N, CA, C and O of each residue as an XYZ file, in Angstrom:
520
protein
N     107.880     89.719    124.429
C     106.857     89.958    123.186
C     106.856     91.502    122.609
O     107.065     92.568    123.186
N     106.530     91.188    121.211
C     106.713     92.278    120.436
C     106.060     92.605    119.607
O     106.379     92.770    118.430
N     104.322     92.851    120.453
C     103.386     93.042    120.240
C     102.844     93.948    119.720
O     101.992     93.854    118.837
N     103.393     95.232    120.342
C     103.903     96.836    119.606
C     104.296     97.170    118.485
O     103.931     97.985    117.638
N     105.136     96.395    118.589
C     105.865     96.486    116.922
C     105.263     95.822    116.082
O     105.205     96.079    114.880
N     104.603     94.618    116.825
C     103.849     93.873    115.416
C     102.092     94.837    115.254
O     101.654     95.129    114.142
N     101.715     95.010    115.904
C     100.793     96.063    115.614
C     101.056     97.754    114.292
O     100.569     98.395    113.361
N     102.126     97.632    115.183
C     103.001     98.951    114.538
C     102.919     98.983    112.659
O     102.278     99.720    111.910
N     103.816     97.904    112.386
C     104.064     96.995    111.534
C     102.799     96.879    110.391
O     102.733     97.384    109.270
N     101.370     95.617    111.450
C     100.693     96.161    110.572
C      99.779     96.995    110.320
O      99.055     97.104    109.331
N      99.841     97.591    111.271
C      99.408     99.174    110.584
C     100.286    100.043    109.201
O      99.807    100.899    108.458
N     101.234     99.660    109.195
C     101.528    100.019    107.810
C     101.287     99.405    106.754
O     100.788     99.857    105.723
N     101.704     98.137    107.025
C     101.270     97.095    105.452
C      99.661     98.198    105.206
O      99.590     99.045    104.316
N      98.652     97.942    106.098
C      96.993     97.900    105.840
C      96.837     99.445    105.199
O      96.063     99.725    104.283
N      98.051    100.717    106.111
C      98.032    101.784    105.111
C      98.308    101.815    103.828
O      97.747    102.555    103.020
N      99.177    101.019    103.577
C     100.020    100.648    102.158
C      99.238     99.932    101.191
O      99.312    100.051     99.968
N      98.307     99.003    102.000
C      97.861     98.794    100.784
C      95.795     99.376    100.883
O      94.965     98.791    100.188
N      95.473    100.318    101.662
C      94.517    101.016    101.787
C      95.007    102.409    100.832
O      94.098    103.001    100.249
N      96.591    102.988    100.654
C      96.969    103.637     99.507
C      96.461    103.245     97.384
O      96.170    103.678     96.269
N      96.689    102.255     98.168
C      96.727    101.354     96.140
C      95.196    100.794     95.895
O      94.774    100.507     94.775
N      94.402    100.677     97.149
C      93.185    100.969     96.488
C      92.666    102.300     96.276
O      91.710    102.246     95.504
N      92.992    103.784     96.763
C      92.610    104.385     96.721
C      92.522    104.761     95.494
O      91.557    105.212     94.877
N      93.824    104.505     95.097
C      94.694    104.424     93.401
C      94.207    103.862     92.975
O      94.026    104.559     91.976
N      93.288    102.309     92.624
C      93.077    102.241     91.953
C      91.002    102.246     91.494
O      90.390    101.982     90.459
N      90.539    102.709     92.957
C      89.506    103.613     93.214
C      89.072    104.442     91.996
O      88.371    104.151     91.027
N      89.695    105.538     92.343
C      90.581    106.950     91.690
C      90.365    106.662     90.304
O      89.390    107.264     89.855
N      91.008    105.881     89.424
C      91.505    105.068     88.872
C      89.841    105.113     87.642
O      89.267    105.717     86.735
N      89.816    104.191     88.381
C      88.324    103.207     87.705
C      86.871    103.554     88.314
O      85.946    103.289     87.546
N      86.596    103.973     89.269
C      85.365    104.776     89.850
C      84.612    103.738     90.509
O      85.384    102.854     90.879
N      83.075    103.426     90.884
C      82.773    102.420     90.768
C      82.067    101.705     89.967
O      81.407    102.649     89.534
N      81.411    100.274     89.073
C      80.842    100.372     88.387
C      81.224     99.339     88.110
O      80.348     98.485     88.252
N      82.272     98.919     87.721
C      82.553     97.806     87.897
C      82.443     96.069     88.053
O      81.743     95.985     89.062
N      82.661     95.034     87.739
C      82.728     93.790     88.538
C      84.363     93.797     89.056
O      85.513     94.054     88.697
N      83.445     93.259     90.299
C      84.977     92.348     91.599
C      86.241     92.294     90.987
O      87.234     93.000     91.162
N      85.968     90.984     89.963
C      86.937     91.129     89.540
C      87.494     91.856     88.581
O      88.132     91.074     87.876
N      87.599     93.045     88.146
C      88.093     94.181     87.607
C      89.377     94.703     89.212
O      90.563     95.015     89.319
N      88.159     94.516     90.169
C      88.816     95.857     91.096
C      89.962     94.749     91.522
O      91.146     95.024     91.717
N      89.248     93.173     91.647
C      90.583     92.386     91.524
C      91.937     92.648     91.299
O      92.895     93.062     91.952
N      91.764     92.369     90.451
C      92.533     92.015     89.385
C      93.853     93.170     89.451
O      95.001     92.762     89.630
N      93.653     94.133     89.342
C      93.854     95.701     89.289
C      94.491     96.451     90.628
O      95.333     97.349     90.619
N      93.805     95.784     91.876
C      94.349     95.894     92.816
C      95.912     95.109     93.627
O      96.710     95.443     94.503
N      95.655     93.599     92.459
C      96.598     92.969     92.496
C      97.896     92.885     91.650
O      98.879     92.178     91.426
N      97.293     94.035     91.324
C      98.270     94.330     89.454
C      99.482     95.996     91.161
O     100.639     96.004     91.581
N      98.293     96.905     91.433
C      99.033     97.515     91.924
C      99.821     97.515     93.590
O     100.562     98.247     94.247
N      99.135     96.236     93.727
C      99.946     95.853     95.209
C     100.918     95.308     94.931
O     101.731     95.486     95.838
N     101.563     94.345     93.667
C     102.851     94.032     93.359
C     103.915     95.383     92.560
O     105.109     95.663     92.662
N     102.812     95.947     91.800
C     103.355     96.909     91.654
C     104.314     97.815     92.508
O     105.363     98.136     91.950
N     104.105     98.254     93.741
C     104.163     98.534     94.992
C     105.027     97.969     95.975
O     105.284     98.264     97.142
N     105.519     96.813     94.958
C     106.495     96.102     96.295
C     106.239     95.226     96.863
O     107.213     94.639     97.333
N     104.815     94.605     97.171
C     104.045     94.123     97.870
C     104.044     92.552     97.500
O     104.124     92.367     96.286
N     103.976     91.474     98.220
C     104.061     90.255     98.163
C     102.224     89.649     98.249
O     101.543     89.622     99.275
N     101.829     89.266     97.002
C     100.418     89.064     97.607
C      99.893     87.846     96.316
O     100.398     87.739     95.198
N      98.898     87.131     96.811
C      98.627     85.589     96.396
C      96.630     86.207     96.344
O      95.875     86.995     96.915
N      96.631     85.467     95.557
C      94.739     85.297     94.903
C      94.886     84.070     95.251
O      95.709     83.171     95.426
N      92.593     84.659     95.329
C      91.994     83.141     95.337
C      92.447     82.006     96.127
O      92.110     80.836     95.946
N      93.254     82.457     97.034
C      93.570     81.471     98.308
C      92.937     80.951     99.193
O      92.593     81.608    100.176
N      92.555     79.306     99.016
C      91.176     78.755     99.230
C      91.848     78.734    101.000
O      92.974     78.917    101.463
N      90.274     78.358    101.712
C      90.670     78.444    102.953
C      90.208     76.915    103.132
O      89.107     76.723    102.616
N      90.741     75.848    103.700
C      89.430     74.850    104.422
C      88.958     75.026    105.367
O      89.169     75.885    106.224
N      87.951     73.864    105.287
C      87.368     74.407    107.405
C      88.072     72.911    107.986
O      88.279     71.857    107.384
N      88.261     73.188    108.993
C      88.424     71.863    109.566
C      87.199     71.200    110.305
O      86.482     72.055    110.825
N      86.833     70.102    110.462
C      85.490     69.422    110.759
C      86.255     68.139    111.491
O      86.975     67.266    111.005
N      85.769     68.396    112.976
C      86.493     66.622    113.979
C      87.526     66.513    113.034
O      87.534     65.531    112.292
N      88.737     67.705    112.914
C      90.396     67.196    112.556
C      90.782     66.602    110.876
O      91.687     66.011    110.287
N      89.314     67.260    110.583
C      89.758     67.491    109.172
C      89.803     68.668    108.476
O      89.195     69.611    108.982
N      90.599     68.919    107.028
C      90.345     69.957    106.225
C      89.235     69.685    104.960
O      89.363     69.148    103.859
N      88.517     70.080    105.395
C      87.098     70.273    103.579
C      87.865     71.269    103.037
O      88.603     72.157    103.465
N      87.431     70.816    101.829
C      87.438     72.332    101.025
C      86.021     72.523    100.597
O      85.318     71.753     99.942
N      85.774     73.535    101.024
C      84.217     73.947    100.877
C      83.989     74.664     99.561
O      82.839     74.788     99.139
N      84.926     75.093     98.959
C      85.226     76.115     98.206
C      85.167     78.048     98.440
O      84.977     79.005     97.689
N      85.533     77.805    100.348
C      86.251     79.302    100.622
C      87.346     79.792     99.664
O      88.297     79.019     99.548
N      87.397     81.048     98.884
C      88.089     81.188     98.816
C      88.636     83.525     99.097
O      87.942     84.524     98.910
N      90.095     83.369     99.572
C      90.158     84.223    100.046
C      90.468     85.045     98.864
O      91.372     84.551     98.191
N      89.822     86.545     98.247
C      90.032     87.423     97.760
C      91.461     87.633     97.046
O      91.741     87.263     95.906
N      92.635     88.562     98.300
C      93.804     88.529     98.512
C      94.661     88.432     99.564
O      94.631     89.200    100.526
N      95.309     87.663     99.454
C      95.883     88.353    100.528
C      97.513     88.653    100.611
O      98.229     87.775    100.128
N      98.181     89.860    101.202
C      98.951     90.783    100.590
C     100.379     90.168    102.506
O      99.956     89.933    103.638
N     101.889     90.127    102.044
C     102.687     90.008    102.630
C     102.308     88.319    103.968
O     102.848     88.054    105.042
N     101.403     87.711    103.338
C     101.466     86.842    104.263
C     100.301     87.292    105.569
O     100.057     86.482    106.463
N      99.779     88.392    105.540
C      99.412     88.895    107.125
C      97.605     90.011    106.740
O      96.692     90.207    107.543
N      97.661     90.291    105.897
C      96.589     90.578    105.279
C      95.210     90.325    104.627
O      95.525     89.723    103.600
N      94.364     90.395    104.629
C      93.142     88.911    104.171
C      92.658     90.664    103.473
O      92.631     91.815    103.909
N      92.288     89.842    101.960
C      91.619     91.680    101.116
C      90.104     90.907    100.788
O      90.247     89.870    100.140
N      88.865     91.211    101.092
C      88.052     90.730    100.692
C      87.436     91.970     99.981
O      87.087     92.944    100.649
N      87.226     91.921     97.854
C      86.407     93.090     97.450
C      85.306     92.886     97.019
O      85.096     91.807     96.464
N      84.335     93.785     97.130
C      83.400     94.196     96.772
C      82.997     95.051     96.170
O      83.247     96.218     96.471
N      82.090     94.632     94.914
C      81.408     95.975     94.160
C      79.866     95.645     94.503
O      79.211     94.704     94.056
N      79.507     96.500     95.271
C      77.799     95.812     95.950
C      77.180     97.674     96.242
O      77.817     98.677     95.919
N      75.811     97.646     96.919
C      75.390     99.273     96.630
C      75.642     99.099     97.755
O      75.800     98.491     96.697
N      75.904     98.935     98.990
C      75.957     99.041    100.775
C      76.512     97.531    100.535
O      76.021     96.741     99.729
N      77.665     97.265    101.414
C      78.118     96.887    102.875
C      76.642     96.122    103.560
O      75.425     96.309    103.571
N      77.312     95.488    103.913
C      76.137     94.357    104.686
C      76.728     93.851    105.624
O      77.930     93.689    105.414
N      76.104     93.311    107.261
C      76.575     92.782    108.063
C      77.162     91.269    107.508
O      78.163     90.853    108.091
N      76.712     90.610    106.646
C      76.588     90.103    106.272
C      78.459     89.782    105.588
O      79.107     88.744    105.729
N      78.951     91.240    104.779
C      80.248     91.341    103.974
C      80.843     91.052    105.822
O      81.086     89.853    105.962
N      81.084     91.819    107.072
C      81.543     91.794    107.563
C      82.075     90.766    108.603
O      83.091     90.779    109.298
N      80.666     89.529    108.436
C      81.010     88.516    109.332
C      81.919     87.468    108.628
O      82.751     86.676    109.070
N      81.414     87.774    107.232
C      82.374     87.052    105.990
C      84.302     86.729    106.255
O      85.029     85.736    106.232
N      84.476     88.187    106.490
C      85.114     88.484    106.736
C      86.251     88.051    107.770
O      87.402     87.617    107.758
N      84.916     88.549    108.978
C      85.909     88.050    110.158
C      85.407     86.091    110.787
O      85.454     85.556    111.894
N      85.023     85.647    109.561
C      85.280     83.840    109.212
C      86.508     83.689    108.835
O      87.342     83.028    109.454
N      86.791     84.577    107.307
C      87.821     83.820    107.265
C      88.788     84.453    108.072
O      89.648     83.654    108.443
N      88.958     85.652    108.492
C      90.151     85.376    109.659
C      90.288     84.564    111.030
O      91.269     84.503    111.771
N      88.820     83.852    111.191
C      88.443     83.141    112.201
C      89.245     81.779    111.038
O      89.937     82.698    110.600
N      89.451     81.250    110.692
C      89.192     79.789    109.573
C      90.766     80.163    108.967
O      91.364     79.129    109.266
N      91.601     80.901    108.403
C      92.693     81.961    108.339
C      94.167     81.424    108.948
O      95.156     80.721    108.740
N      93.211     82.710    110.243
C      94.569     82.621    111.277
C      95.033     83.776    110.722
O      95.483     84.414    111.673
N      95.163     84.338    109.830
C      95.387     86.235    109.767
C      95.095     86.475    110.791
O      94.418     86.009    111.707
N      96.009     87.729    110.447
C      96.093     88.869    111.633
C      94.596     89.772    111.303
O      93.735     89.949    112.165
N      94.524     90.162    110.224
C      93.804     91.403    109.816
C      93.371     91.483    108.647
O      94.289     91.377    107.833
N      91.986     91.679    108.014
C      91.371     91.910    106.881
C      90.633     93.123    106.513
O      89.938     93.915    107.149
N      90.997     93.024    105.301
C      90.192     94.788    105.036
C      89.401     93.964    104.093
O      89.456     92.852    103.568
N      88.459     95.265    104.121
C      86.711     95.098    103.521
C      86.781     96.087    102.506
O      86.917     97.281    102.771
N      86.667     95.514    101.042
C      86.722     97.285    100.405
C      85.383     96.895     99.244
O      85.243     95.878     98.565
N      84.623     97.963     99.321
C      83.610     98.374     98.434
C      83.550     99.169     97.689
O      83.128    100.317     97.829
N      84.122     98.476     96.456
C      84.513     99.955     95.706
C      83.555    100.056     94.697
O      83.810    100.201     93.501
N      82.514     99.981     95.170
C      80.889    100.627     93.887
C      80.712    101.685     95.291
O      80.008    102.578     94.819
N      80.854    101.889     96.086
C      80.952    103.526     96.920
C      81.591    104.342     96.385
O      82.689    104.023     95.929
N      81.108    105.666     96.268
C      81.106    107.044     96.331
C      82.588    107.027     96.105
O      83.096    106.904     94.990
N      83.582    107.223     97.790
C      84.842    107.079     98.154
C      85.126    105.604     98.825
O      84.320    104.991     99.525
N      86.543    105.135     98.435
C      86.447    103.950     98.893
C      86.956    103.721    100.799
O      87.145    102.683    101.434
N      87.044    105.285    101.257
C      87.171    105.228    102.738
C      85.635    104.879    103.173
O      85.435    103.970    103.978
N      84.266    105.835    102.462
C      82.842    105.105    102.626
C      82.985    103.315    102.853
O      82.871    102.689    103.906
N      83.148    103.019    102.064
C      83.017    101.173    101.549
C      83.963    100.788    102.205
O      84.302     99.632    101.950
N      84.779    101.525    103.286
C      85.942    100.168    104.279
C      85.782    100.183    105.247
O      85.246    101.050    105.937
N      86.311     99.005    105.576
C      85.738     98.179    106.776
C      87.309     97.480    107.201
O      87.882     96.728    106.412
N      87.935     97.865    108.634
C      89.473     97.209    108.759
C      89.097     96.061    109.782
O      88.060     96.359    110.375
N      89.540     95.026    110.111
C      89.662     93.936    110.751
C      90.891     93.687    111.922
O      92.093     93.772    111.671
N      90.398     93.412    113.046
C      92.307     93.120    113.228
C      92.382     92.379    114.644
O      92.462     93.026    115.688
N      92.351     90.988    114.613
C      92.495     89.730    115.637
C      93.279     89.851    116.491
O      93.448     88.944    117.307
């Protein structure tokens, strides 16, 4: 099994994503809408050669049936990492729970929760790995 290699690759990828997010945050600062940060981050990630998808639907499987309940992943990078973009006063437990639920429903290995309304992005970021 290649778990060590996969973990290193995932760490490198999340590092690249965080670097792109910091670039966006430094350029725009806090105080804008989530949709603005999402669009700019999508552009920055694509510009850095990463494959991204925006607003990816996540069905809920109930009794073997896939139901569209309106859940959407803000960004998925390289089909491995979920990005949940926020612009709130302070991250709350419900935001972390949202990312953990998205990871469980989607089967992706890692998620990043990023609050662009923080003074520095590092203060407003959480990383989750399953």
